N, CA, C, O and the ligand as a Tripos MOL2 file, in Angstrom:
@<TRIPOS>MOLECULE
protein
  257   255    65     0     0
PROTEIN
NO_CHARGES

@<TRIPOS>ATOM
      1 N         113.1220  117.3280   93.3530 N.3       1 MET1
      2 CA        112.0120  116.5400   92.8240 C.3       1 MET1
      3 C         110.7470  116.7720   93.6450 C.2       1 MET1
      4 O         110.8070  116.8640   94.8710 O.2       1 MET1
      5 N         109.6070  116.8670   92.9750 N.am      2 LYS2
      6 CA        108.3470  117.1040   93.6700 C.3       2 LYS2
      7 C         107.9340  115.8980   94.5100 C.2       2 LYS2
      8 O         107.2440  116.0420   95.5190 O.2       2 LYS2
      9 N         108.3630  114.7050   94.0850 N.am      3 ASN3
     10 CA        107.9490  113.5030   94.7950 C.3       3 ASN3
     11 C         108.5050  113.4390   96.2100 C.2       3 ASN3
     12 O         107.9890  112.6990   97.0480 O.2       3 ASN3
     13 N         109.5550  114.2100   96.4820 N.am      4 ASN4
     14 CA        110.1420  114.1960   97.8150 C.3       4 ASN4
     15 C         109.4380  115.1520   98.7620 C.2       4 ASN4
     16 O         109.8250  115.2820   99.9230 O.2       4 ASN4
     17 N         108.3960  115.8270   98.2660 N.am      5 LEU5
     18 CA        107.6800  116.7910   99.0940 C.3       5 LEU5
     19 C         106.2380  116.3330   99.3100 C.2       5 LEU5
     20 O         105.6310  115.7060   98.4420 O.2       5 LEU5
     21 N         105.7120  116.6590  100.4750 N.am      6 THR6
     22 CA        104.3130  116.3750  100.7660 C.3       6 THR6
     23 C         103.6730  117.6240  101.3510 C.2       6 THR6
     24 O         104.3200  118.3660  102.0880 O.2       6 THR6
     25 N         102.4250  117.8570  101.0320 N.am      7 SER7
     26 CA        101.7470  119.0630  101.5040 C.3       7 SER7
     27 C         101.1310  118.8210  102.8710 C.2       7 SER7
     28 O         100.5790  117.7550  103.1390 O.2       7 SER7
     29 N         101.2330  119.8120  103.7210 N.am      8 CYS8
     30 CA        100.5680  119.7570  105.0210 C.3       8 CYS8
     31 C          99.0580  119.8050  104.8100 C.2       8 CYS8
     32 O          98.5640  120.5760  103.9870 O.2       8 CYS8
     33 N          98.3200  118.9700  105.5640 N.am      9 LEU9
     34 CA         96.8670  118.9280  105.4080 C.3       9 LEU9
     35 C          96.2050  120.1700  105.9820 C.2       9 LEU9
     36 O          95.0560  120.4670  105.6540 O.2       9 LEU9
     37 N          96.9120  120.8930  106.8300 N.am     10 TYR10
     38 CA         96.2970  122.0030  107.5640 C.3      10 TYR10
     39 C          96.6560  123.3550  106.9830 C.2      10 TYR10
     40 O          95.7960  124.2300  106.8900 O.2      10 TYR10
     41 N          97.9430  123.5530  106.5790 N.am     11 CYS11
     42 CA         98.3440  124.8720  106.0920 C.3      11 CYS11
     43 C          98.9330  124.8020  104.6870 C.2      11 CYS11
     44 O          99.3420  125.8240  104.1370 O.2      11 CYS11
     45 N          98.9800  123.5910  104.0940 N.am     12 TYR12
     46 CA         99.4340  123.3800  102.7110 C.3      12 TYR12
     47 C         100.8940  123.7770  102.4900 C.2      12 TYR12
     48 O         101.3020  124.0330  101.3570 O.2      12 TYR12
     49 N         101.6720  123.8270  103.5530 N.am     13 THR13
     50 CA        103.0950  124.0750  103.4120 C.3      13 THR13
     51 C         103.7730  122.8130  102.8950 C.2      13 THR13
     52 O         103.4480  121.7080  103.3290 O.2      13 THR13
     53 N         104.7240  122.9770  101.9590 N.am     14 LYS14
     54 CA        105.4610  121.8310  101.4410 C.3      14 LYS14
     55 C         106.4990  121.3850  102.4630 C.2      14 LYS14
     56 O         107.3090  122.1860  102.9290 O.2      14 LYS14
     57 N         106.4690  120.1030  102.8050 N.am     15 ASN15
     58 CA        107.4290  119.5340  103.7420 C.3      15 ASN15
     59 C         108.1040  118.3330  103.0950 C.2      15 ASN15
     60 O         107.5560  117.7310  102.1710 O.2      15 ASN15
     61 N         109.2940  117.9830  103.5790 N.am     16 GLU16
     62 CA        109.9660  116.7890  103.0850 C.3      16 GLU16
     63 C         109.2560  115.5530  103.6090 C.2      16 GLU16
     64 O         108.7030  115.5600  104.7090 O.2      16 GLU16
     65 N         109.2770  114.4750  102.7990 N.am     17 LEU17
     66 CA        108.5540  113.2620  103.1630 C.3      17 LEU17
     67 C         109.0760  112.6520  104.4480 C.2      17 LEU17
     68 O         108.3190  112.0230  105.1880 O.2      17 LEU17
     69 N         110.3780  112.8320  104.7280 N.am     18 ILE18
     70 CA        110.9410  112.2100  105.9240 C.3      18 ILE18
     71 C         110.5190  112.9500  107.1830 C.2      18 ILE18
     72 O         110.6630  112.4250  108.2870 O.2      18 ILE18
     73 N         109.9910  114.1830  107.0260 N.am     19 ALA19
     74 CA        109.5620  114.9440  108.1940 C.3      19 ALA19
     75 C         108.2750  114.3540  108.7450 C.2      19 ALA19
     76 O         107.3560  114.0450  107.9870 O.2      19 ALA19
     77 N         108.2050  114.1970  110.0690 N.am     20 GLU20
     78 CA        106.9920  113.6610  110.6710 C.3      20 GLU20
     79 C         105.9870  114.7530  110.9980 C.2      20 GLU20
     80 O         104.7880  114.5010  111.1090 O.2      20 GLU20
     81 N         106.5000  115.9780  111.1520 N.am     21 ARG21
     82 CA        105.6000  117.0830  111.4890 C.3      21 ARG21
     83 C         105.8450  118.2580  110.5590 C.2      21 ARG21
     84 O         106.9480  118.4300  110.0410 O.2      21 ARG21
     85 N         104.8110  119.0700  110.3490 N.am     22 CYS22
     86 CA        104.9010  120.2340  109.4760 C.3      22 CYS22
     87 C         105.8800  121.2450  110.0600 C.2      22 CYS22
     88 O         105.8730  121.5130  111.2620 O.2      22 CYS22
     89 N         106.7260  121.8030  109.1870 N.am     23 SER23
     90 CA        107.7110  122.7830  109.6600 C.3      23 SER23
     91 C         107.0610  124.1260  109.9440 C.2      23 SER23
     92 O         107.6600  124.9740  110.6060 O.2      23 SER23
     93 N         105.8420  124.3340  109.4540 N.am     24 ASN24
     94 CA        105.1630  125.6210  109.6360 C.3      24 ASN24
     95 C         104.2320  125.6140  110.8400 C.2      24 ASN24
     96 O         104.3180  126.4970  111.6930 O.2      24 ASN24
     97 N         103.3300  124.6130  110.9210 N.am     25 CYS25
     98 CA        102.3180  124.6160  111.9720 C.3      25 CYS25
     99 C         102.5340  123.5050  113.0000 C.2      25 CYS25
    100 O         101.8850  123.5070  114.0450 O.2      25 CYS25
    101 N         103.4420  122.5490  112.7210 N.am     26 GLY26
    102 CA        103.7720  121.5270  113.7090 C.3      26 GLY26
    103 C         102.7980  120.3770  113.7800 C.2      26 GLY26
    104 O         102.9340  119.5170  114.6510 O.2      26 GLY26
    105 N         101.8010  120.3280  112.8790 N.am     27 MET27
    106 CA        100.8530  119.2180  112.8980 C.3      27 MET27
    107 C         101.4800  117.9860  112.2490 C.2      27 MET27
    108 O         102.3200  118.1270  111.3600 O.2      27 MET27
    109 N         101.0890  116.7770  112.6740 N.am     28 PRO28
    110 CA        101.6290  115.5520  112.0720 C.3      28 PRO28
    111 C         101.2570  115.4590  110.6000 C.2      28 PRO28
    112 O         100.1340  115.7800  110.2110 O.2      28 PRO28
    113 N         102.2090  115.0180  109.7840 N.am     29 LEU29
    114 CA        101.9660  114.9020  108.3460 C.3      29 LEU29
    115 C         101.3970  113.5280  108.0270 C.2      29 LEU29
    116 O         101.7630  112.5310  108.6500 O.2      29 LEU29
    117 N         100.4960  113.4870  107.0460 N.am     30 ALA30
    118 CA         99.9250  112.2180  106.6110 C.3      30 ALA30
    119 C         100.9640  111.4390  105.8330 C.2      30 ALA30
    120 O         101.6330  111.9900  104.9590 O.2      30 ALA30
    121 N         101.1010  110.1750  106.1430 N.am     31 LYS31
    122 CA        102.0360  109.3200  105.4290 C.3      31 LYS31
    123 C         101.3920  108.8190  104.1410 C.2      31 LYS31
    124 O         100.3300  108.1980  104.1710 O.2      31 LYS31
    125 N         102.0270  109.0850  103.0350 N.am     32 ASP32
    126 CA        101.5000  108.6700  101.7360 C.3      32 ASP32
    127 C         102.4490  107.6880  101.0840 C.2      32 ASP32
    128 O         102.7190  107.7710   99.8860 O.2      32 ASP32
    129 N         102.9550  106.7570  101.8770 N.am     33 HIS33
    130 CA        103.9370  105.8080  101.3660 C.3      33 HIS33
    131 C         103.2550  104.6300  100.6750 C.2      33 HIS33
    132 O         102.0950  104.3370  100.9630 O.2      33 HIS33
    133 N         103.9470  103.9620   99.7810 N.am     34 PRO34
    134 CA        103.3690  102.7900   99.1150 C.3      34 PRO34
    135 C         102.9970  101.6890  100.0990 C.2      34 PRO34
    136 O         102.1550  100.8500   99.7800 O.2      34 PRO34
    137 N         103.5960  101.6670  101.2760 N.am     35 GLU35
    138 CA        103.2570  100.6360  102.2590 C.3      35 GLU35
    139 C         101.7920  100.7150  102.6470 C.2      35 GLU35
    140 O         101.1800   99.6910  102.9490 O.2      35 GLU35
    141 N         101.2160  101.9130  102.6460 N.am     36 ASN36
    142 CA         99.8080  102.0490  102.9740 C.3      36 ASN36
    143 C          98.9400  101.3050  101.9640 C.2      36 ASN36
    144 O          97.9370  100.6880  102.3230 O.2      36 ASN36
    145 N          99.3440  101.3740  100.6890 N.am     37 TYR37
    146 CA         98.5800  100.6590   99.6670 C.3      37 TYR37
    147 C          98.6950   99.1570   99.8800 C.2      37 TYR37
    148 O          97.7330   98.4220   99.6610 O.2      37 TYR37
    149 N          99.8670   98.7000  100.3080 N.am     38 LYS38
    150 CA        100.0350   97.2720  100.5920 C.3      38 LYS38
    151 C          99.0920   96.8490  101.7040 C.2      38 LYS38
    152 O          98.4540   95.8000  101.6140 O.2      38 LYS38
    153 N          98.9990   97.6650  102.7620 N.am     39 ASN39
    154 CA         98.1190   97.3150  103.8730 C.3      39 ASN39
    155 C          96.6720   97.2430  103.4150 C.2      39 ASN39
    156 O          95.9340   96.3420  103.8160 O.2      39 ASN39
    157 N          96.2590   98.2000  102.5690 N.am     40 LYS40
    158 CA         94.8950   98.1760  102.0690 C.3      40 LYS40
    159 C          94.6580   96.9290  101.2230 C.2      40 LYS40
    160 O          93.6140   96.2850  101.3310 O.2      40 LYS40
    161 N          95.6460   96.5890  100.3720 N.am     41 THR41
    162 CA         95.4930   95.4220   99.5170 C.3      41 THR41
    163 C          95.3690   94.1640  100.3510 C.2      41 THR41
    164 O          94.5140   93.3210  100.0790 O.2      41 THR41
    165 N          96.2210   94.0250  101.3750 N.am     42 SER42
    166 CA         96.1600   92.8130  102.1890 C.3      42 SER42
    167 C          94.8240   92.7480  102.9300 C.2      42 SER42
    168 O          94.2930   91.6590  103.1500 O.2      42 SER42
    169 N          94.2800   93.9010  103.3160 N.am     43 PHE43
    170 CA         92.9760   93.9030  103.9820 C.3      43 PHE43
    171 C          91.9030   93.3630  103.0470 C.2      43 PHE43
    172 O          91.0530   92.5760  103.4650 O.2      43 PHE43
    173 N          91.9350   93.7820  101.7770 N.am     44 PHE44
    174 CA         90.9240   93.3030  100.8350 C.3      44 PHE44
    175 C          91.1230   91.8280  100.5250 C.2      44 PHE44
    176 O          90.1530   91.0990  100.3160 O.2      44 PHE44
    177 N          92.3880   91.3810  100.4940 N.am     45 VAL45
    178 CA         92.6510   89.9610  100.2670 C.3      45 VAL45
    179 C          92.0850   89.1440  101.4130 C.2      45 VAL45
    180 O          91.4690   88.1020  101.1910 O.2      45 VAL45
    181 N          92.2940   89.6170  102.6540 N.am     46 LYS46
    182 CA         91.7460   88.9050  103.8120 C.3      46 LYS46
    183 C          90.2270   88.8780  103.7550 C.2      46 LYS46
    184 O          89.6120   87.8460  104.0230 O.2      46 LYS46
    185 N          89.6140   90.0190  103.4050 N.am     47 ALA47
    186 CA         88.1560   90.0780  103.3130 C.3      47 ALA47
    187 C          87.6620   89.1120  102.2360 C.2      47 ALA47
    188 O          86.6550   88.4280  102.4210 O.2      47 ALA47
    189 N          88.3780   89.0620  101.1070 N.am     48 PHE48
    190 CA         87.9970   88.1700  100.0180 C.3      48 PHE48
    191 C          88.0410   86.7100  100.4690 C.2      48 PHE48
    192 O          87.1100   85.9500  100.2030 O.2      48 PHE48
    193 N          89.1160   86.3190  101.1480 N.am     49 TRP49
    194 CA         89.2290   84.9350  101.6110 C.3      49 TRP49
    195 C          88.1910   84.6430  102.6930 C.2      49 TRP49
    196 O          87.6640   83.5320  102.7570 O.2      49 TRP49
    197 N          87.8950   85.6180  103.5390 N.am     50 GLY50
    198 CA         86.8730   85.4160  104.5590 C.3      50 GLY50
    199 C          85.5230   85.1430  103.9260 C.2      50 GLY50
    200 O          84.8010   84.2490  104.3670 O.2      50 GLY50
    201 N          85.1720   85.9060  102.8940 N.am     51 ILE51
    202 CA         83.8990   85.7060  102.1980 C.3      51 ILE51
    203 C          83.8930   84.3610  101.4930 C.2      51 ILE51
    204 O          82.8880   83.6500  101.5030 O.2      51 ILE51
    205 N          85.0330   84.0110  100.8740 N.am     52 THR52
    206 CA         85.1270   82.7330  100.1630 C.3      52 THR52
    207 C          84.9220   81.5620  101.1170 C.2      52 THR52
    208 O          84.1530   80.6450  100.8280 O.2      52 THR52
    209 N          85.6250   81.5980  102.2750 N.am     53 LEU53
    210 CA         85.4770   80.5140  103.2510 C.3      53 LEU53
    211 C          84.0520   80.4660  103.7860 C.2      53 LEU53
    212 O          83.5080   79.3840  104.0090 O.2      53 LEU53
    213 N          83.4350   81.6490  103.9960 N.am     54 PHE54
    214 CA         82.0520   81.7030  104.4680 C.3      54 PHE54
    215 C          81.1260   81.0280  103.4570 C.2      54 PHE54
    216 O          80.2390   80.2650  103.8390 O.2      54 PHE54
    217 N          81.3340   81.3110  102.1590 N.am     55 CYS55
    218 CA         80.4970   80.7030  101.1210 C.3      55 CYS55
    219 C          80.6770   79.1900  101.0970 C.2      55 CYS55
    220 O          79.6970   78.4570  100.9620 O.2      55 CYS55
    221 N          81.9120   78.7110  101.2250 N.am     56 ILE56
    222 CA         82.1770   77.2640  101.2240 C.3      56 ILE56
    223 C          81.4840   76.6150  102.4160 C.2      56 ILE56
    224 O          80.8790   75.5500  102.2960 O.2      56 ILE56
    225 N          81.5840   77.2840  103.5860 N.am     57 ALA57
    226 CA         80.9270   76.7470  104.7820 C.3      57 ALA57
    227 C          79.4240   76.6850  104.5750 C.2      57 ALA57
    228 O          78.7890   75.7010  104.9560 O.2      57 ALA57
    229 N          78.8420   77.7220  103.9750 N.am     58 MET58
    230 CA         77.4080   77.7540  103.7460 C.3      58 MET58
    231 C          76.9760   76.6530  102.7840 C.2      58 MET58
    232 O          75.8970   76.0820  102.9420 O.2      58 MET58
    233 N          77.8130   76.3470  101.7820 N.am     59 ILE59
    234 CA         77.4650   75.2930  100.8330 C.3      59 ILE59
    235 C          77.2840   73.9660  101.5560 C.2      59 ILE59
    236 O          76.4050   73.1770  101.2070 O.2      59 ILE59
    237 N          78.1300   73.7160  102.5800 N.am     60 TYR60
    238 CA         78.0710   72.4260  103.2810 C.3      60 TYR60
    239 C          77.0260   72.4250  104.3960 C.2      60 TYR60
    240 O          76.4550   71.3790  104.7070 O.2      60 TYR60
    241 N          76.7670   73.6100  105.0110 N.am     61 TYR61
    242 CA         75.8820   73.6420  106.1710 C.3      61 TYR61
    243 C          74.4180   73.8020  105.7920 C.2      61 TYR61
    244 O          73.5340   73.2890  106.4790 O.2      61 TYR61
    245 N          74.1600   74.5180  104.6910 N.am     62 LEU62
    246 CA         72.7640   74.7610  104.3340 C.3      62 LEU62
    247 C          72.1310   73.4700  103.8240 C.2      62 LEU62
    248 O          72.7590   72.7330  103.0650 O.2      62 LEU62
    249 N          70.8860   73.1880  104.2380 N.am     63 PRO63
    250 CA         70.1840   71.9970  103.7270 C.3      63 PRO63
    251 C          69.8390   72.1470  102.2540 C.2      63 PRO63
    252 O          69.4980   73.2330  101.7850 O.2      63 PRO63
    253 N          69.9330   71.0620  101.5520 N.am     64 ARG64
    254 CA         69.6390   71.1030  100.1210 C.3      64 ARG64
    255 C          68.2520   70.5530   99.8360 C.2      64 ARG64
    256 O          67.8310   70.5080   98.6810 O.2      64 ARG64
    257 ZN        101.2350  122.7690  108.3980 Zn       65 ZN65
@<TRIPOS>BOND
     1     1     2 1
     2     2     3 1
     3     3     4 2
     4     3     5 am
     5     5     6 1
     6     6     7 1
     7     7     8 2
     8     7     9 am
     9     9    10 1
    10    10    11 1
    11    11    12 2
    12    11    13 am
    13    13    14 1
    14    14    15 1
    15    15    16 2
    16    15    17 am
    17    17    18 1
    18    18    19 1
    19    19    20 2
    20    19    21 am
    21    21    22 1
    22    22    23 1
    23    23    24 2
    24    23    25 am
    25    25    26 1
    26    26    27 1
    27    27    28 2
    28    27    29 am
    29    29    30 1
    30    30    31 1
    31    31    32 2
    32    31    33 am
    33    33    34 1
    34    34    35 1
    35    35    36 2
    36    35    37 am
    37    37    38 1
    38    38    39 1
    39    39    40 2
    40    39    41 am
    41    41    42 1
    42    42    43 1
    43    43    44 2
    44    43    45 am
    45    45    46 1
    46    46    47 1
    47    47    48 2
    48    47    49 am
    49    49    50 1
    50    50    51 1
    51    51    52 2
    52    51    53 am
    53    53    54 1
    54    54    55 1
    55    55    56 2
    56    55    57 am
    57    57    58 1
    58    58    59 1
    59    59    60 2
    60    59    61 am
    61    61    62 1
    62    62    63 1
    63    63    64 2
    64    63    65 am
    65    65    66 1
    66    66    67 1
    67    67    68 2
    68    67    69 am
    69    69    70 1
    70    70    71 1
    71    71    72 2
    72    71    73 am
    73    73    74 1
    74    74    75 1
    75    75    76 2
    76    75    77 am
    77    77    78 1
    78    78    79 1
    79    79    80 2
    80    79    81 am
    81    81    82 1
    82    82    83 1
    83    83    84 2
    84    83    85 am
    85    85    86 1
    86    86    87 1
    87    87    88 2
    88    87    89 am
    89    89    90 1
    90    90    91 1
    91    91    92 2
    92    91    93 am
    93    93    94 1
    94    94    95 1
    95    95    96 2
    96    95    97 am
    97    97    98 1
    98    98    99 1
    99    99   100 2
   100    99   101 am
   101   101   102 1
   102   102   103 1
   103   103   104 2
   104   103   105 am
   105   105   106 1
   106   106   107 1
   107   107   108 2
   108   107   109 am
   109   109   110 1
   110   110   111 1
   111   111   112 2
   112   111   113 am
   113   113   114 1
   114   114   115 1
   115   115   116 2
   116   115   117 am
   117   117   118 1
   118   118   119 1
   119   119   120 2
   120   119   121 am
   121   121   122 1
   122   122   123 1
   123   123   124 2
   124   123   125 am
   125   125   126 1
   126   126   127 1
   127   127   128 2
   128   127   129 am
   129   129   130 1
   130   130   131 1
   131   131   132 2
   132   131   133 am
   133   133   134 1
   134   134   135 1
   135   135   136 2
   136   135   137 am
   137   137   138 1
   138   138   139 1
   139   139   140 2
   140   139   141 am
   141   141   142 1
   142   142   143 1
   143   143   144 2
   144   143   145 am
   145   145   146 1
   146   146   147 1
   147   147   148 2
   148   147   149 am
   149   149   150 1
   150   150   151 1
   151   151   152 2
   152   151   153 am
   153   153   154 1
   154   154   155 1
   155   155   156 2
   156   155   157 am
   157   157   158 1
   158   158   159 1
   159   159   160 2
   160   159   161 am
   161   161   162 1
   162   162   163 1
   163   163   164 2
   164   163   165 am
   165   165   166 1
   166   166   167 1
   167   167   168 2
   168   167   169 am
   169   169   170 1
   170   170   171 1
   171   171   172 2
   172   171   173 am
   173   173   174 1
   174   174   175 1
   175   175   176 2
   176   175   177 am
   177   177   178 1
   178   178   179 1
   179   179   180 2
   180   179   181 am
   181   181   182 1
   182   182   183 1
   183   183   184 2
   184   183   185 am
   185   185   186 1
   186   186   187 1
   187   187   188 2
   188   187   189 am
   189   189   190 1
   190   190   191 1
   191   191   192 2
   192   191   193 am
   193   193   194 1
   194   194   195 1
   195   195   196 2
   196   195   197 am
   197   197   198 1
   198   198   199 1
   199   199   200 2
   200   199   201 am
   201   201   202 1
   202   202   203 1
   203   203   204 2
   204   203   205 am
   205   205   206 1
   206   206   207 1
   207   207   208 2
   208   207   209 am
   209   209   210 1
   210   210   211 1
   211   211   212 2
   212   211   213 am
   213   213   214 1
   214   214   215 1
   215   215   216 2
   216   215   217 am
   217   217   218 1
   218   218   219 1
   219   219   220 2
   220   219   221 am
   221   221   222 1
   222   222   223 1
   223   223   224 2
   224   223   225 am
   225   225   226 1
   226   226   227 1
   227   227   228 2
   228   227   229 am
   229   229   230 1
   230   230   231 1
   231   231   232 2
   232   231   233 am
   233   233   234 1
   234   234   235 1
   235   235   236 2
   236   235   237 am
   237   237   238 1
   238   238   239 1
   239   239   240 2
   240   239   241 am
   241   241   242 1
   242   242   243 1
   243   243   244 2
   244   243   245 am
   245   245   246 1
   246   246   247 1
   247   247   248 2
   248   247   249 am
   249   249   250 1
   250   250   251 1
   251   251   252 2
   252   251   253 am
   253   253   254 1
   254   254   255 1
   255   255   256 2
@<TRIPOS>SUBSTRUCTURE
     1 MET1         2 RESIDUE 1 A MET
     2 LYS2         6 RESIDUE 1 A LYS
     3 ASN3        10 RESIDUE 1 A ASN
     4 ASN4        14 RESIDUE 1 A ASN
     5 LEU5        18 RESIDUE 1 A LEU
     6 THR6        22 RESIDUE 1 A THR
     7 SER7        26 RESIDUE 1 A SER
     8 CYS8        30 RESIDUE 1 A CYS
     9 LEU9        34 RESIDUE 1 A LEU
    10 TYR10       38 RESIDUE 1 A TYR
    11 CYS11       42 RESIDUE 1 A CYS
    12 TYR12       46 RESIDUE 1 A TYR
    13 THR13       50 RESIDUE 1 A THR
    14 LYS14       54 RESIDUE 1 A LYS
    15 ASN15       58 RESIDUE 1 A ASN
    16 GLU16       62 RESIDUE 1 A GLU
    17 LEU17       66 RESIDUE 1 A LEU
    18 ILE18       70 RESIDUE 1 A ILE
    19 ALA19       74 RESIDUE 1 A ALA
    20 GLU20       78 RESIDUE 1 A GLU
    21 ARG21       82 RESIDUE 1 A ARG
    22 CYS22       86 RESIDUE 1 A CYS
    23 SER23       90 RESIDUE 1 A SER
    24 ASN24       94 RESIDUE 1 A ASN
    25 CYS25       98 RESIDUE 1 A CYS
    26 GLY26      102 RESIDUE 1 A GLY
    27 MET27      106 RESIDUE 1 A MET
    28 PRO28      110 RESIDUE 1 A PRO
    29 LEU29      114 RESIDUE 1 A LEU
    30 ALA30      118 RESIDUE 1 A ALA
    31 LYS31      122 RESIDUE 1 A LYS
    32 ASP32      126 RESIDUE 1 A ASP
    33 HIS33      130 RESIDUE 1 A HIS
    34 PRO34      134 RESIDUE 1 A PRO
    35 GLU35      138 RESIDUE 1 A GLU
    36 ASN36      142 RESIDUE 1 A ASN
    37 TYR37      146 RESIDUE 1 A TYR
    38 LYS38      150 RESIDUE 1 A LYS
    39 ASN39      154 RESIDUE 1 A ASN
    40 LYS40      158 RESIDUE 1 A LYS
    41 THR41      162 RESIDUE 1 A THR
    42 SER42      166 RESIDUE 1 A SER
    43 PHE43      170 RESIDUE 1 A PHE
    44 PHE44      174 RESIDUE 1 A PHE
    45 VAL45      178 RESIDUE 1 A VAL
    46 LYS46      182 RESIDUE 1 A LYS
    47 ALA47      186 RESIDUE 1 A ALA
    48 PHE48      190 RESIDUE 1 A PHE
    49 TRP49      194 RESIDUE 1 A TRP
    50 GLY50      198 RESIDUE 1 A GLY
    51 ILE51      202 RESIDUE 1 A ILE
    52 THR52      206 RESIDUE 1 A THR
    53 LEU53      210 RESIDUE 1 A LEU
    54 PHE54      214 RESIDUE 1 A PHE
    55 CYS55      218 RESIDUE 1 A CYS
    56 ILE56      222 RESIDUE 1 A ILE
    57 ALA57      226 RESIDUE 1 A ALA
    58 MET58      230 RESIDUE 1 A MET
    59 ILE59      234 RESIDUE 1 A ILE
    60 TYR60      238 RESIDUE 1 A TYR
    61 TYR61      242 RESIDUE 1 A TYR
    62 LEU62      246 RESIDUE 1 A LEU
    63 PRO63      250 RESIDUE 1 A PRO
    64 ARG64      254 RESIDUE 1 A ARG
    65 ZN65       257 GROUP 0 **** ****
C-alpha cells in the first residue's frame, strides 16, 4: 500500500512510515501522522478560547 510509504524530503527515496530516518541519505523523516493534525486543531481551539475570553474581559473592562 502506498499509504505505508513516505518520501524523504531530501532525496525523495520512499521509506516506510515506521522508519525514523531515510534508508538512503540518513536524514530524519518528517512525521505525517494524524496526531499532528490533532495538535494543530487543539492549538486553534486554544487560540479561539483565548480570543473569546479576551473579548469577554474587554466587554466588562472597557468604559461604556
Ligand atoms: Zn533521503
